[in-house]
N, CA, C and O atoms as a CHARMM CRD file, in Angstrom:
* protein
*
  336
    1    1 MET  N      0.10200  -5.18900  21.62800 PROA 1      0.00000
    2    1 MET  CA     0.20100  -5.64300  22.99400 PROA 1      0.00000
    3    1 MET  C      1.45300  -6.50300  23.13700 PROA 1      0.00000
    4    1 MET  O      1.77400  -7.29100  22.24700 PROA 1      0.00000
    5    2 ALA  N      2.13100  -6.35900  24.20900 PROA 2      0.00000
    6    2 ALA  CA     3.36000  -7.10700  24.45900 PROA 2      0.00000
    7    2 ALA  C      3.05200  -8.56800  24.77300 PROA 2      0.00000
    8    2 ALA  O      2.04700  -8.88400  25.40900 PROA 2      0.00000
    9    3 ASP  N      3.93200  -9.44500  24.31500 PROA 3      0.00000
   10    3 ASP  CA     3.82300 -10.87400  24.58800 PROA 3      0.00000
   11    3 ASP  C      4.55100 -11.16000  25.90000 PROA 3      0.00000
   12    3 ASP  O      5.77300 -11.02400  25.96500 PROA 3      0.00000
   13    4 ARG  N      3.84200 -11.54400  26.91900 PROA 4      0.00000
   14    4 ARG  CA     4.43000 -11.75400  28.24400 PROA 4      0.00000
   15    4 ARG  C      5.43800 -12.90500  28.26600 PROA 4      0.00000
   16    4 ARG  O      6.26100 -12.99100  29.17800 PROA 4      0.00000
   17    5 LYS  N      5.37500 -13.78600  27.26700 PROA 5      0.00000
   18    5 LYS  CA     6.29200 -14.92300  27.21400 PROA 5      0.00000
   19    5 LYS  C      7.61400 -14.56700  26.53700 PROA 5      0.00000
   20    5 LYS  O      8.52300 -15.39600  26.48200 PROA 5      0.00000
   21    6 ASN  N      7.73000 -13.35600  26.02900 PROA 6      0.00000
   22    6 ASN  CA     8.94300 -12.93300  25.33100 PROA 6      0.00000
   23    6 ASN  C      9.56600 -11.76000  26.08600 PROA 6      0.00000
   24    6 ASN  O      9.19000 -10.61400  25.83900 PROA 6      0.00000
   25    7 PRO  N     10.50100 -12.01000  26.99200 PROA 7      0.00000
   26    7 PRO  CA    11.06400 -10.94100  27.81700 PROA 7      0.00000
   27    7 PRO  C     11.88300  -9.92000  27.03600 PROA 7      0.00000
   28    7 PRO  O     12.11200  -8.81600  27.53100 PROA 7      0.00000
   29    8 GLY  N     12.33100 -10.26100  25.82900 PROA 8      0.00000
   30    8 GLY  CA    13.12100  -9.31800  25.04100 PROA 8      0.00000
   31    8 GLY  C     12.28200  -8.38700  24.19800 PROA 8      0.00000
   32    8 GLY  O     12.80900  -7.44100  23.61400 PROA 8      0.00000
   33    9 GLN  N     10.99000  -8.63400  24.12100 PROA 9      0.00000
   34    9 GLN  CA    10.11500  -7.80200  23.30400 PROA 9      0.00000
   35    9 GLN  C     10.02100  -6.39800  23.89900 PROA 9      0.00000
   36    9 GLN  O     10.07700  -6.22300  25.11700 PROA 9      0.00000
   37   10 PHE  N      9.88000  -5.41800  23.03700 PROA 10     0.00000
   38   10 PHE  CA     9.91300  -4.01000  23.44300 PROA 10     0.00000
   39   10 PHE  C      9.03700  -3.70100  24.65700 PROA 10     0.00000
   40   10 PHE  O      9.51500  -3.06900  25.60000 PROA 10     0.00000
   41   11 GLY  N      7.80900  -4.11200  24.66500 PROA 11     0.00000
   42   11 GLY  CA     6.90300  -3.78300  25.76200 PROA 11     0.00000
   43   11 GLY  C      7.19100  -4.49700  27.06600 PROA 11     0.00000
   44   11 GLY  O      6.67400  -4.10000  28.11100 PROA 11     0.00000
   45   12 ASN  N      8.00600  -5.54500  27.03200 PROA 12     0.00000
   46   12 ASN  CA     8.30000  -6.32400  28.23800 PROA 12     0.00000
   47   12 ASN  C      9.62700  -5.96700  28.88300 PROA 12     0.00000
   48   12 ASN  O      9.96600  -6.51700  29.93100 PROA 12     0.00000
   49   13 ARG  N     10.37000  -5.08000  28.29500 PROA 13     0.00000
   50   13 ARG  CA    11.70000  -4.76100  28.81200 PROA 13     0.00000
   51   13 ARG  C     11.60700  -3.78800  29.98000 PROA 13     0.00000
   52   13 ARG  O     10.69400  -2.96600  30.05300 PROA 13     0.00000
   53   14 ALA  N     12.55900  -3.89700  30.87800 PROA 14     0.00000
   54   14 ALA  CA    12.60000  -2.98100  32.02000 PROA 14     0.00000
   55   14 ALA  C     12.90000  -1.55400  31.56200 PROA 14     0.00000
   56   14 ALA  O     12.52100  -0.59100  32.22800 PROA 14     0.00000
   57   15 ASP  N     13.58600  -1.42300  30.41900 PROA 15     0.00000
   58   15 ASP  CA    13.96500  -0.09700  29.92900 PROA 15     0.00000
   59   15 ASP  C     13.08900   0.38400  28.76500 PROA 15     0.00000
   60   15 ASP  O     13.53100   1.19200  27.94800 PROA 15     0.00000
   61   16 THR  N     11.85400  -0.11100  28.69100 PROA 16     0.00000
   62   16 THR  CA    10.96300   0.25900  27.59000 PROA 16     0.00000
   63   16 THR  C     10.79600   1.77200  27.47400 PROA 16     0.00000
   64   16 THR  O     10.90200   2.32300  26.37800 PROA 16     0.00000
   65   17 LYS  N     10.53900   2.43900  28.57700 PROA 17     0.00000
   66   17 LYS  CA    10.33000   3.88600  28.53200 PROA 17     0.00000
   67   17 LYS  C     11.58000   4.60800  28.04600 PROA 17     0.00000
   68   17 LYS  O     11.48800   5.56200  27.27400 PROA 17     0.00000
   69   18 GLU  N     12.72900   4.16100  28.48900 PROA 18     0.00000
   70   18 GLU  CA    13.98800   4.78700  28.07200 PROA 18     0.00000
   71   18 GLU  C     14.23100   4.57200  26.57800 PROA 18     0.00000
   72   18 GLU  O     14.66200   5.49100  25.88100 PROA 18     0.00000
   73   19 GLN  N     13.95800   3.37100  26.08600 PROA 19     0.00000
   74   19 GLN  CA    14.14000   3.08700  24.66500 PROA 19     0.00000
   75   19 GLN  C     13.17800   3.93100  23.82600 PROA 19     0.00000
   76   19 GLN  O     13.56200   4.43900  22.77300 PROA 19     0.00000
   77   20 ALA  N     11.95500   4.08100  24.27600 PROA 20     0.00000
   78   20 ALA  CA    10.98200   4.90700  23.56400 PROA 20     0.00000
   79   20 ALA  C     11.42900   6.36600  23.53900 PROA 20     0.00000
   80   20 ALA  O     11.27800   7.04800  22.52500 PROA 20     0.00000
   81   21 ARG  N     11.97000   6.83500  24.64000 PROA 21     0.00000
   82   21 ARG  CA    12.45500   8.21800  24.70400 PROA 21     0.00000
   83   21 ARG  C     13.59100   8.42500  23.70500 PROA 21     0.00000
   84   21 ARG  O     13.61800   9.42900  22.99400 PROA 21     0.00000
   85   22 LYS  N     14.52400   7.48100  23.65000 PROA 22     0.00000
   86   22 LYS  CA    15.64400   7.59200  22.71000 PROA 22     0.00000
   87   22 LYS  C     15.14800   7.60300  21.26800 PROA 22     0.00000
   88   22 LYS  O     15.64900   8.36100  20.43700 PROA 22     0.00000
   89   23 GLY  N     14.16600   6.76400  20.97800 PROA 23     0.00000
   90   23 GLY  CA    13.60800   6.73500  19.62900 PROA 23     0.00000
   91   23 GLY  C     12.95000   8.05400  19.27000 PROA 23     0.00000
   92   23 GLY  O     13.05600   8.52300  18.13700 PROA 23     0.00000
   93   24 GLY  N     12.28000   8.64200  20.22600 PROA 24     0.00000
   94   24 GLY  CA    11.64300   9.93000  19.98600 PROA 24     0.00000
   95   24 GLY  C     12.63700  11.04100  19.73300 PROA 24     0.00000
   96   24 GLY  O     12.34800  11.97700  18.98800 PROA 24     0.00000
   97   25 LEU  N     13.80300  10.95100  20.34200 PROA 25     0.00000
   98   25 LEU  CA    14.84000  11.96600  20.14400 PROA 25     0.00000
   99   25 LEU  C     15.57500  11.78700  18.81900 PROA 25     0.00000
  100   25 LEU  O     16.10400  12.75200  18.26700 PROA 25     0.00000
  101   26 ALA  N     15.61000  10.56900  18.31200 PROA 26     0.00000
  102   26 ALA  CA    16.39000  10.26200  17.11200 PROA 26     0.00000
  103   26 ALA  C     15.80200  10.88500  15.85400 PROA 26     0.00000
  104   26 ALA  O     16.54600  11.23100  14.93600 PROA 26     0.00000
  105   27 SER  N     14.50200  11.03200  15.79300 PROA 27     0.00000
  106   27 SER  CA    13.86900  11.55300  14.58700 PROA 27     0.00000
  107   27 SER  C     12.73900  12.49800  14.95000 PROA 27     0.00000
  108   27 SER  O     12.04900  12.31400  15.95200 PROA 27     0.00000
  109   28 SER  N     12.56800  13.50000  14.12900 PROA 28     0.00000
  110   28 SER  CA    11.48400  14.45400  14.36500 PROA 28     0.00000
  111   28 SER  C     10.14000  13.87900  13.95300 PROA 28     0.00000
  112   28 SER  O      9.09500  14.41400  14.32300 PROA 28     0.00000
  113   29 GLY  N     10.16000  12.78800  13.18500 PROA 29     0.00000
  114   29 GLY  CA     8.91700  12.15600  12.76200 PROA 29     0.00000
  115   29 GLY  C      8.28300  12.80800  11.55400 PROA 29     0.00000
  116   29 GLY  O      7.17400  12.43900  11.16900 PROA 29     0.00000
  117   30 SER  N      8.96000  13.77000  10.94500 PROA 30     0.00000
  118   30 SER  CA     8.41800  14.40800   9.75400 PROA 30     0.00000
  119   30 SER  C      9.56600  14.82300   8.84400 PROA 30     0.00000
  120   30 SER  O     10.72500  14.84900   9.25700 PROA 30     0.00000
  121   31 PHE  N      9.23000  15.14400   7.61500 PROA 31     0.00000
  122   31 PHE  CA    10.24200  15.59700   6.67300 PROA 31     0.00000
  123   31 PHE  C     10.50800  17.08500   6.88200 PROA 31     0.00000
  124   31 PHE  O      9.60800  17.83900   7.25400 PROA 31     0.00000
  125   32 GLY  N     11.73100  17.49500   6.64600 PROA 32     0.00000
  126   32 GLY  CA    12.05500  18.90700   6.69700 PROA 32     0.00000
  127   32 GLY  C     12.67100  19.38500   7.99600 PROA 32     0.00000
  128   32 GLY  O     13.14700  20.51900   8.05500 PROA 32     0.00000
  129   33 GLY  N     12.68200  18.57200   9.03300 PROA 33     0.00000
  130   33 GLY  CA    13.26300  18.96700  10.30800 PROA 33     0.00000
  131   33 GLY  C     14.74900  18.65200  10.36300 PROA 33     0.00000
  132   33 GLY  O     15.29000  18.00000   9.47000 PROA 33     0.00000
  133   34 ALA  N     15.39500  19.11300  11.40600 PROA 34     0.00000
  134   34 ALA  CA    16.83800  18.91000  11.55700 PROA 34     0.00000
  135   34 ALA  C     17.20900  17.43500  11.65900 PROA 34     0.00000
  136   34 ALA  O     18.22500  17.01900  11.10200 PROA 34     0.00000
  137   35 ASN  N     16.41200  16.64300  12.35500 PROA 35     0.00000
  138   35 ASN  CA    16.70300  15.21500  12.53200 PROA 35     0.00000
  139   35 ASN  C     15.80600  14.32900  11.67800 PROA 35     0.00000
  140   35 ASN  O     15.67800  13.13500  11.95000 PROA 35     0.00000
  141   36 SER  N     15.19100  14.89000  10.66000 PROA 36     0.00000
  142   36 SER  CA    14.21000  14.12800   9.89000 PROA 36     0.00000
  143   36 SER  C     14.84700  13.32700   8.76700 PROA 36     0.00000
  144   36 SER  O     16.00800  13.52900   8.41000 PROA 36     0.00000
  145   37 ALA  N     14.06700  12.42700   8.22800 PROA 37     0.00000
  146   37 ALA  CA    14.50900  11.60600   7.10000 PROA 37     0.00000
  147   37 ALA  C     14.50800  12.43900   5.82300 PROA 37     0.00000
  148   37 ALA  O     13.73600  13.38900   5.69100 PROA 37     0.00000
  149   38 ASP  N     15.36900  12.07700   4.89600 PROA 38     0.00000
  150   38 ASP  CA    15.42000  12.72700   3.58900 PROA 38     0.00000
  151   38 ASP  C     14.60700  11.87200   2.62400 PROA 38     0.00000
  152   38 ASP  O     15.03600  10.76600   2.29800 PROA 38     0.00000
  153   39 PRO  N     13.44600  12.34000   2.15300 PROA 39     0.00000
  154   39 PRO  CA    12.60600  11.51400   1.29100 PROA 39     0.00000
  155   39 PRO  C     13.29100  11.12600  -0.01500 PROA 39     0.00000
  156   39 PRO  O     13.04300  10.03900  -0.53700 PROA 39     0.00000
  157   40 ARG  N     14.14000  11.98400  -0.54600 PROA 40     0.00000
  158   40 ARG  CA    14.84500  11.64700  -1.78600 PROA 40     0.00000
  159   40 ARG  C     15.82300  10.50500  -1.55200 PROA 40     0.00000
  160   40 ARG  O     15.91800   9.58000  -2.35900 PROA 40     0.00000
  161   41 ALA  N     16.54900  10.57600  -0.44100 PROA 41     0.00000
  162   41 ALA  CA    17.50500   9.50900  -0.12500 PROA 41     0.00000
  163   41 ALA  C     16.77100   8.19300   0.10600 PROA 41     0.00000
  164   41 ALA  O     17.24000   7.13500  -0.31400 PROA 41     0.00000
  165   42 ALA  N     15.63200   8.25700   0.76700 PROA 42     0.00000
  166   42 ALA  CA    14.85000   7.04500   1.00500 PROA 42     0.00000
  167   42 ALA  C     14.36600   6.45200  -0.31500 PROA 42     0.00000
  168   42 ALA  O     14.39400   5.23500  -0.49500 PROA 42     0.00000
  169   43 GLY  N     13.92700   7.29500  -1.22700 PROA 43     0.00000
  170   43 GLY  CA    13.48300   6.82400  -2.54300 PROA 43     0.00000
  171   43 GLY  C     14.61000   6.20200  -3.33600 PROA 43     0.00000
  172   43 GLY  O     14.43200   5.16300  -3.97100 PROA 43     0.00000
  173   44 ARG  N     15.77800   6.83900  -3.30200 PROA 44     0.00000
  174   44 ARG  CA    16.93900   6.28800  -4.01800 PROA 44     0.00000
  175   44 ARG  C     17.34800   4.94500  -3.43300 PROA 44     0.00000
  176   44 ARG  O     17.68600   4.01700  -4.16800 PROA 44     0.00000
  177   45 LYS  N     17.31800   4.84500  -2.12000 PROA 45     0.00000
  178   45 LYS  CA    17.70100   3.59700  -1.46000 PROA 45     0.00000
  179   45 LYS  C     16.73200   2.48100  -1.85400 PROA 45     0.00000
  180   45 LYS  O     17.15700   1.36000  -2.13200 PROA 45     0.00000
  181   46 GLY  N     15.45300   2.78000  -1.87800 PROA 46     0.00000
  182   46 GLY  CA    14.45500   1.78400  -2.26500 PROA 46     0.00000
  183   46 GLY  C     14.58900   1.38100  -3.71900 PROA 46     0.00000
  184   46 GLY  O     14.47000   0.20200  -4.05400 PROA 46     0.00000
  185   47 ALA  N     14.84000   2.36200  -4.59300 PROA 47     0.00000
  186   47 ALA  CA    14.99000   2.07200  -6.01600 PROA 47     0.00000
  187   47 ALA  C     16.24100   1.24900  -6.28100 PROA 47     0.00000
  188   47 ALA  O     16.24400   0.37100  -7.14400 PROA 47     0.00000
  189   48 LYS  N     17.29300   1.53200  -5.54400 PROA 48     0.00000
  190   48 LYS  CA    18.54700   0.79100  -5.71900 PROA 48     0.00000
  191   48 LYS  C     18.35800  -0.67500  -5.34200 PROA 48     0.00000
  192   48 LYS  O     18.95200  -1.55800  -5.96200 PROA 48     0.00000
  193   49 ALA  N     17.54600  -0.93400  -4.34400 PROA 49     0.00000
  194   49 ALA  CA    17.31600  -2.30100  -3.88000 PROA 49     0.00000
  195   49 ALA  C     16.40400  -3.08800  -4.81700 PROA 49     0.00000
  196   49 ALA  O     16.40800  -4.31800  -4.79500 PROA 49     0.00000
  197   50 GLN  N     15.62800  -2.38800  -5.63600 PROA 50     0.00000
  198   50 GLN  CA    14.67200  -3.05300  -6.52000 PROA 50     0.00000
  199   50 GLN  C     15.33900  -3.44100  -7.83600 PROA 50     0.00000
  200   50 GLN  O     16.01400  -2.60800  -8.44100 PROA 50     0.00000
  201   51 PRO  N     15.17000  -4.68300  -8.29900 PROA 51     0.00000
  202   51 PRO  CA    15.75500  -5.09800  -9.57400 PROA 51     0.00000
  203   51 PRO  C     15.18600  -4.29700 -10.74600 PROA 51     0.00000
  204   51 PRO  O     14.03500  -3.86000 -10.70300 PROA 51     0.00000
  205   52 THR  N     15.98900  -4.10600 -11.78700 PROA 52     0.00000
  206   52 THR  CA    15.56900  -3.34200 -12.96500 PROA 52     0.00000
  207   52 THR  C     14.29800  -3.91700 -13.57300 PROA 52     0.00000
  208   52 THR  O     13.40900  -3.16700 -13.97800 PROA 52     0.00000
  209   53 GLU  N     14.20500  -5.23300 -13.63900 PROA 53     0.00000
  210   53 GLU  CA    13.02600  -5.87900 -14.22300 PROA 53     0.00000
  211   53 GLU  C     11.75900  -5.50400 -13.45100 PROA 53     0.00000
  212   53 GLU  O     10.71200  -5.26800 -14.05300 PROA 53     0.00000
  213   54 ALA  N     11.85100  -5.44900 -12.14300 PROA 54     0.00000
  214   54 ALA  CA    10.69800  -5.08700 -11.31700 PROA 54     0.00000
  215   54 ALA  C     10.31100  -3.62900 -11.53400 PROA 54     0.00000
  216   54 ALA  O      9.12700  -3.29500 -11.52200 PROA 54     0.00000
  217   55 LYS  N     11.30200  -2.75700 -11.73400 PROA 55     0.00000
  218   55 LYS  CA    11.01200  -1.34700 -12.00300 PROA 55     0.00000
  219   55 LYS  C     10.23300  -1.21200 -13.30100 PROA 55     0.00000
  220   55 LYS  O      9.25300  -0.47000 -13.37200 PROA 55     0.00000
  221   56 ALA  N     10.67600  -1.93700 -14.33500 PROA 56     0.00000
  222   56 ALA  CA     9.99900  -1.87300 -15.63000 PROA 56     0.00000
  223   56 ALA  C      8.58300  -2.42300 -15.52700 PROA 56     0.00000
  224   56 ALA  O      7.64700  -1.84800 -16.08200 PROA 56     0.00000
  225   57 LYS  N      8.43000  -3.52900 -14.82100 PROA 57     0.00000
  226   57 LYS  CA     7.11200  -4.13500 -14.65400 PROA 57     0.00000
  227   57 LYS  C      6.18000  -3.18300 -13.90100 PROA 57     0.00000
  228   57 LYS  O      5.01900  -3.02200 -14.27400 PROA 57     0.00000
  229   58 GLY  N      6.68400  -2.56400 -12.85700 PROA 58     0.00000
  230   58 GLY  CA     5.87200  -1.61400 -12.09900 PROA 58     0.00000
  231   58 GLY  C      5.45000  -0.43400 -12.94700 PROA 58     0.00000
  232   58 GLY  O      4.32500   0.05100 -12.82700 PROA 58     0.00000
  233   59 GLY  N      6.34500   0.03300 -13.80400 PROA 59     0.00000
  234   59 GLY  CA     6.02300   1.14200 -14.69200 PROA 59     0.00000
  235   59 GLY  C      4.93900   0.78900 -15.69000 PROA 59     0.00000
  236   59 GLY  O      4.08000   1.61300 -16.00300 PROA 59     0.00000
  237   60 ARG  N      4.98100  -0.44000 -16.19100 PROA 60     0.00000
  238   60 ARG  CA     3.96600  -0.87900 -17.16100 PROA 60     0.00000
  239   60 ARG  C      2.59700  -0.96800 -16.52200 PROA 60     0.00000
  240   60 ARG  O      1.58900  -0.75300 -17.19600 PROA 60     0.00000
  241   61 HSD  N      2.53600  -1.27800 -15.24300 PROA 61     0.00000
  242   61 HSD  CA     1.25200  -1.47500 -14.57300 PROA 61     0.00000
  243   61 HSD  C      0.80200  -0.26100 -13.77100 PROA 61     0.00000
  244   61 HSD  O     -0.17100  -0.33800 -13.02100 PROA 61     0.00000
  245   62 SER  N      1.49300   0.84000 -13.92000 PROA 62     0.00000
  246   62 SER  CA     1.18500   1.98100 -13.06400 PROA 62     0.00000
  247   62 SER  C      0.02000   2.83400 -13.54500 PROA 62     0.00000
  248   62 SER  O     -0.52200   3.62500 -12.77300 PROA 62     0.00000
  249   63 HSD  N     -0.37500   2.68900 -14.80300 PROA 63     0.00000
  250   63 HSD  CA    -1.46900   3.52300 -15.30200 PROA 63     0.00000
  251   63 HSD  C     -2.14300   2.89100 -16.50700 PROA 63     0.00000
  252   63 HSD  O     -1.71000   1.85400 -17.00900 PROA 63     0.00000
  253   64 ARG  N     -3.18200   3.51900 -16.95000 PROA 64     0.00000
  254   64 ARG  CA    -3.94200   3.17300 -18.14700 PROA 64     0.00000
  255   64 ARG  C     -4.77700   1.89900 -18.02100 PROA 64     0.00000
  256   64 ARG  O     -6.00500   1.98700 -18.01800 PROA 64     0.00000
  257   65 VAL  N     -4.16500   0.72600 -17.91800 PROA 65     0.00000
  258   65 VAL  CA    -4.93200  -0.51800 -17.91900 PROA 65     0.00000
  259   65 VAL  C     -4.60900  -1.30800 -16.66500 PROA 65     0.00000
  260   65 VAL  O     -3.44700  -1.45100 -16.28500 PROA 65     0.00000
  261   66 SER  N     -5.63500  -1.81000 -16.04100 PROA 66     0.00000
  262   66 SER  CA    -5.42000  -2.66800 -14.88400 PROA 66     0.00000
  263   66 SER  C     -6.37000  -3.85500 -14.99000 PROA 66     0.00000
  264   66 SER  O     -7.29900  -3.84400 -15.79800 PROA 66     0.00000
  265   67 ARG  N     -6.14200  -4.84800 -14.19800 PROA 67     0.00000
  266   67 ARG  CA    -7.01400  -6.02200 -14.20300 PROA 67     0.00000
  267   67 ARG  C     -8.02600  -5.88600 -13.06900 PROA 67     0.00000
  268   67 ARG  O     -7.69600  -5.47800 -11.95600 PROA 67     0.00000
  269   68 HSD  N     -9.26900  -6.24000 -13.39000 PROA 68     0.00000
  270   68 HSD  CA   -10.31500  -6.20800 -12.38500 PROA 68     0.00000
  271   68 HSD  C     -9.98600  -7.24500 -11.32200 PROA 68     0.00000
  272   68 HSD  O     -9.59400  -8.36400 -11.65500 PROA 68     0.00000
  273   69 ALA  N    -10.13400  -6.90200 -10.07300 PROA 69     0.00000
  274   69 ALA  CA    -9.69600  -7.75600  -8.97100 PROA 69     0.00000
  275   69 ALA  C    -10.37800  -9.12600  -8.95800 PROA 69     0.00000
  276   69 ALA  O     -9.73900 -10.12600  -8.63100 PROA 69     0.00000
  277   70 THR  N    -11.65300  -9.18600  -9.30400 PROA 70     0.00000
  278   70 THR  CA   -12.35000 -10.46600  -9.19600 PROA 70     0.00000
  279   70 THR  C    -12.44400 -11.21600 -10.51400 PROA 70     0.00000
  280   70 THR  O    -12.32900 -12.44200 -10.52500 PROA 70     0.00000
  281   71 SER  N    -12.65000 -10.52200 -11.62100 PROA 71     0.00000
  282   71 SER  CA   -12.85100 -11.21000 -12.89500 PROA 71     0.00000
  283   71 SER  C    -11.56600 -11.40800 -13.68400 PROA 71     0.00000
  284   71 SER  O    -11.50900 -12.27500 -14.55600 PROA 71     0.00000
  285   72 GLY  N    -10.53500 -10.62400 -13.39800 PROA 72     0.00000
  286   72 GLY  CA    -9.29800 -10.70700 -14.16500 PROA 72     0.00000
  287   72 GLY  C     -9.39900  -9.99500 -15.50200 PROA 72     0.00000
  288   72 GLY  O     -8.45800 -10.01900 -16.29500 PROA 72     0.00000
  289   73 GLU  N    -10.52500  -9.36700 -15.75000 PROA 73     0.00000
  290   73 GLU  CA   -10.77000  -8.66000 -17.00800 PROA 73     0.00000
  291   73 GLU  C    -10.00800  -7.33500 -17.02500 PROA 73     0.00000
  292   73 GLU  O     -9.93600  -6.63500 -16.01500 PROA 73     0.00000
  293   74 GLU  N     -9.43600  -7.00100 -18.19600 PROA 74     0.00000
  294   74 GLU  CA    -8.71800  -5.73000 -18.29800 PROA 74     0.00000
  295   74 GLU  C     -9.71300  -4.58000 -18.27400 PROA 74     0.00000
  296   74 GLU  O    -10.74800  -4.61900 -18.93800 PROA 74     0.00000
  297   75 VAL  N     -9.38400  -3.56800 -17.50500 PROA 75     0.00000
  298   75 VAL  CA   -10.24800  -2.40500 -17.36300 PROA 75     0.00000
  299   75 VAL  C     -9.40500  -1.16700 -17.60000 PROA 75     0.00000
  300   75 VAL  O     -8.36600  -0.98800 -16.96300 PROA 75     0.00000
  301   76 ALA  N     -9.84600  -0.30500 -18.51600 PROA 76     0.00000
  302   76 ALA  CA    -9.10700   0.92900 -18.78100 PROA 76     0.00000
  303   76 ALA  C     -9.31200   1.88800 -17.62400 PROA 76     0.00000
  304   76 ALA  O    -10.42300   2.04600 -17.11700 PROA 76     0.00000
  305   77 ALA  N     -8.24000   2.51700 -17.21700 PROA 77     0.00000
  306   77 ALA  CA    -8.32400   3.49800 -16.13800 PROA 77     0.00000
  307   77 ALA  C     -9.03600   4.74000 -16.64400 PROA 77     0.00000
  308   77 ALA  O     -8.91900   5.10200 -17.81500 PROA 77     0.00000
  309   78 GLU  N     -9.76100   5.37900 -15.76900 PROA 78     0.00000
  310   78 GLU  CA   -10.45500   6.60200 -16.14900 PROA 78     0.00000
  311   78 GLU  C     -9.44600   7.70900 -16.38300 PROA 78     0.00000
  312   78 GLU  O     -8.50800   7.88700 -15.60600 PROA 78     0.00000
  313   79 GLN  N     -9.64600   8.44200 -17.44700 PROA 79     0.00000
  314   79 GLN  CA    -8.78000   9.56900 -17.76200 PROA 79     0.00000
  315   79 GLN  C     -9.39900  10.82800 -17.16000 PROA 79     0.00000
  316   79 GLN  O    -10.62300  10.96300 -17.14800 PROA 79     0.00000
  317   80 PRO  N     -8.59200  11.73600 -16.66800 PROA 80     0.00000
  318   80 PRO  CA    -9.14800  12.97400 -16.11400 PROA 80     0.00000
  319   80 PRO  C     -9.82800  13.79400 -17.21200 PROA 80     0.00000
  320   80 PRO  O     -9.43900  13.74500 -18.37900 PROA 80     0.00000
  321   81 ALA  N    -10.83300  14.53400 -16.81400 PROA 81     0.00000
  322   81 ALA  CA   -11.54200  15.38300 -17.77100 PROA 81     0.00000
  323   81 ALA  C    -10.60400  16.46800 -18.28400 PROA 81     0.00000
  324   81 ALA  O     -9.78900  16.98800 -17.52300 PROA 81     0.00000
  325   82 PRO  N    -10.70800  16.82000 -19.57100 PROA 82     0.00000
  326   82 PRO  CA    -9.83000  17.86600 -20.11500 PROA 82     0.00000
  327   82 PRO  C    -10.09700  19.20800 -19.44300 PROA 82     0.00000
  328   82 PRO  O    -11.23500  19.52600 -19.09900 PROA 82     0.00000
  329   83 ARG  N     -9.04700  19.98000 -19.26400 PROA 83     0.00000
  330   83 ARG  CA    -9.18200  21.30400 -18.65700 PROA 83     0.00000
  331   83 ARG  C     -9.63600  22.29500 -19.71200 PROA 83     0.00000
  332   83 ARG  O     -9.23600  22.22200 -20.87400 PROA 83     0.00000
  333   84 GLU  N    -10.45600  23.19600 -19.29300 PROA 84     0.00000
  334   84 GLU  CA   -10.94700  24.21300 -20.23100 PROA 84     0.00000
  335   84 GLU  C    -10.23300  25.51100 -20.03900 PROA 84     0.00000
  336   84 GLU  O    -10.51600  26.48200 -20.74100 PROA 84     0.00000
């Protein structure tokens, strides 16, 4: 909801509809379209902004062992059942 005390806020502007229309034209809103975002470029941009130490830390915590949210106890992640 727009804040009536902030005249510069998107919903309070006289040109809100026009700005929304321009935003809708700028992007298709999905990957793969002519005006769409490139998911690989977005991933590279995000990775470039993240410090190397944070990347390593995230990798260490991405699988296998995690901490229980309330007890802080280490809990092994469930492994998928072997395929037959």
